[in-house]
C-alpha positions as CSV (number, residue, x, y, z in Angstrom):
1,M,0.0,0.0,0.0
2,T,1.4,3.4,-0.9
3,R,1.8,6.0,1.9
4,A,-0.9,8.2,0.3
5,R,-3.4,5.4,0.4
6,S,-2.4,4.5,3.9
7,D,-2.9,8.0,5.1
8,A,-6.3,8.2,3.5
9,A,-7.3,4.9,5.1
10,T,-6.1,6.1,8.4
11,R,-8.1,9.3,8.3
12,S,-11.3,7.6,7.2
13,C,-11.3,4.6,9.6
14,W,-11.5,5.5,13.3
15,P,-9.7,2.4,14.7
16,L,-6.7,3.1,12.4
17,R,-6.8,6.8,13.2
18,L,-6.8,5.9,17.0
19,L,-3.8,3.6,16.5
20,D,-2.0,6.2,14.4
21,E,-2.7,9.1,16.8
22,R,-1.8,7.1,19.9
23,A,1.0,5.0,18.4
24,G,3.0,5.0,21.6
25,D,0.1,3.4,23.6
26,D,-0.3,-0.4,23.7
27,F,-3.7,-0.7,22.0
28,Q,-5.0,-4.0,20.8
29,I,-8.3,-3.9,18.9
30,Y,-10.2,-7.1,18.3
31,N,-13.3,-7.1,16.1
32,R,-15.4,-10.1,17.1
33,G,-18.5,-9.1,15.2
34,I,-20.1,-11.7,13.1
35,S,-22.5,-10.6,10.3
36,G,-26.0,-12.0,10.8
37,N,-25.8,-12.6,14.5
38,K,-28.7,-11.9,16.9
39,V,-28.6,-11.5,20.7
40,P,-28.9,-15.3,21.2
41,D,-26.0,-15.9,18.9
42,L,-23.9,-13.4,20.7
43,E,-24.9,-15.0,24.0
44,A,-23.8,-18.5,22.7
45,R,-20.3,-17.3,21.9
46,W,-19.8,-14.6,24.6
47,Q,-17.6,-16.6,26.9
48,A,-15.0,-17.2,24.2
49,D,-15.2,-13.7,22.9
50,C,-14.5,-12.1,26.3
51,L,-11.6,-14.4,27.3
52,I,-9.4,-11.6,26.0
53,K,-10.6,-9.5,29.0
54,P,-11.0,-6.1,27.3
55,D,-10.7,-2.7,28.9
56,L,-13.4,-1.3,26.6
57,L,-16.1,-3.4,25.0
58,S,-18.4,-2.0,22.3
59,I,-21.5,-3.8,21.1
60,L,-23.7,-3.2,18.1
61,I,-26.5,-5.7,17.8
62,G,-30.2,-5.6,16.9
63,V,-30.7,-5.3,13.2
64,N,-30.5,-9.0,12.5
65,D,-32.9,-9.7,15.4
66,I,-35.7,-8.0,13.5
67,W,-34.5,-8.8,10.0
68,H,-34.5,-12.6,10.7
69,K,-37.9,-12.3,12.4
70,L,-39.4,-10.6,9.3
71,N,-37.9,-13.3,7.1
72,G,-39.5,-16.0,9.2
73,R,-36.2,-17.4,10.5
74,Y,-36.5,-16.2,14.1
75,D,-39.3,-15.5,16.4
76,G,-37.7,-13.3,19.1
77,T,-39.7,-10.4,20.4
78,V,-38.6,-6.9,21.5
79,E,-38.9,-8.2,25.1
80,D,-36.7,-11.2,24.3
81,Y,-34.1,-8.9,22.8
82,E,-34.1,-6.6,25.8
83,K,-34.1,-9.4,28.3
84,G,-31.3,-11.3,26.6
85,Y,-29.2,-8.2,26.0
86,T,-29.7,-7.1,29.7
87,A,-28.7,-10.6,30.9
88,L,-25.6,-10.6,28.6
89,L,-24.4,-7.2,30.0
90,E,-25.1,-8.2,33.6
91,R,-23.0,-11.4,33.1
92,T,-20.3,-9.4,31.4
93,K,-20.1,-6.9,34.3
94,Q,-19.9,-9.8,36.8
95,A,-17.0,-11.4,34.9
96,L,-15.3,-8.1,34.0
97,P,-16.2,-5.6,36.6
98,D,-13.7,-3.0,35.3
99,V,-14.7,-3.2,31.7
100,R,-16.0,0.0,30.1
101,L,-19.1,-0.8,28.1
102,V,-20.1,1.1,24.9
103,I,-23.5,0.2,23.4
104,C,-24.1,1.3,19.9
105,Q,-27.7,1.9,18.7
106,P,-28.9,-0.4,16.0
107,F,-29.5,1.6,12.8
108,V,-31.0,1.2,9.4
109,L,-31.6,3.3,6.3
110,R,-35.0,2.9,4.7
111,C,-34.1,1.3,1.4
112,G,-33.8,-2.1,-0.1
113,A,-35.1,-4.8,2.4
114,V,-35.8,-2.1,5.0
115,N,-39.4,-1.0,4.4
116,D,-42.4,0.0,6.4
117,S,-42.8,-3.6,7.7
118,W,-39.8,-2.9,10.0
119,F,-41.6,-0.2,11.9
120,P,-42.6,0.5,14.6
121,E,-40.9,-2.7,15.9
122,F,-37.4,-1.5,14.9
123,D,-37.9,1.7,16.8
124,Q,-39.0,-0.3,19.8
125,R,-35.8,-2.4,19.6
126,K,-33.7,0.8,19.4
127,A,-35.4,2.1,22.5
128,A,-34.8,-1.2,24.2
129,A,-31.1,-1.0,23.4
130,E,-30.9,2.4,24.9
131,R,-32.7,1.2,28.1
132,V,-30.2,-1.7,28.3
133,A,-27.3,0.8,28.0
134,K,-28.6,3.1,30.7
135,K,-29.3,0.2,33.0
136,A,-25.7,-1.1,32.5
137,G,-24.2,2.4,33.0
138,A,-22.7,2.1,29.5
139,T,-21.8,4.8,27.0
140,W,-24.6,5.2,24.4
141,V,-23.7,5.9,20.7
142,P,-26.8,7.1,18.9
143,F,-26.0,5.8,15.4
144,Q,-29.5,6.1,14.0
145,E,-29.6,9.8,14.8
146,M,-26.2,10.3,13.3
147,F,-27.2,8.7,10.0
148,D,-30.6,10.4,9.9
149,E,-28.8,13.7,10.3
150,A,-26.4,12.9,7.6
151,L,-29.2,11.8,5.3
152,E,-31.0,15.2,5.9
153,R,-27.7,17.0,5.2
154,S,-27.3,15.0,2.0
155,R,-30.9,15.8,0.9
156,A,-30.1,19.5,1.6
157,G,-26.9,19.3,-0.4
158,T,-24.7,20.0,2.6
159,L,-23.2,16.5,3.1
160,G,-19.5,16.7,2.4
161,R,-19.1,20.4,3.2
162,R,-16.7,21.1,6.0
163,R,-18.1,22.6,9.2
164,R,-16.4,23.8,12.3
165,P,-17.7,22.2,15.4
166,P,-17.5,24.2,18.6
167,D,-14.9,22.0,20.3
168,H,-12.6,21.1,17.4
169,G,-10.4,23.2,15.1
170,R,-10.8,20.8,12.2
171,T,-13.1,18.0,11.2
172,P,-13.1,15.7,8.2
173,P,-15.9,16.0,5.6
174,D,-19.4,15.2,7.0
175,G,-20.1,11.5,6.9
176,Q,-16.6,10.3,7.6
177,D,-17.1,10.2,11.3
178,L,-20.7,8.9,11.4
179,D,-19.5,6.0,13.5
180,G,-19.2,8.2,16.5
181,S,-15.4,8.3,16.6
182,R,-15.4,12.1,17.1
183,Q,-17.6,11.8,20.1
184,T,-16.1,12.0,23.5
185,L,-16.9,8.8,25.3
186,T,-18.3,9.5,28.7
187,R,-20.7,7.7,31.0
């Protein structure tokens, strides 16, 4: 990879940017996400995934719980999702009392397979994820709101324009940091 491509990749990908900006720190980032997993799948593999004993653990789960239900391959309810997610975090906090939890809001854009049949249940699942995060004392990352805002800016023709946020001297073009990497993580 050329240096120019490496620099561009680093700027647009928050884990790479973090490792680049804090190169002297001893960070190790493990991505244990598995496409298509639902809360029960996460529960089944949780013990092995957390053997690494992370300092910070971020979780994004929920889209497949409803998608598989709508496709007839799963029958989990919003209550099942919330109960299973809560139990998973309680178990995690017991095993790893010092871990910092970051819960990411499940998000979708209304296109392709995501149509009106997803709602209002998907909104209920997003609300359940936020309740789970609050109950666990976790940092909450509101991805849906970030993407909705970006979509509105895109429709208004302002996505990609630079703007100066109140607490930063510079920011990349809108949309590059929709993953929350510019947010200060606080409880």
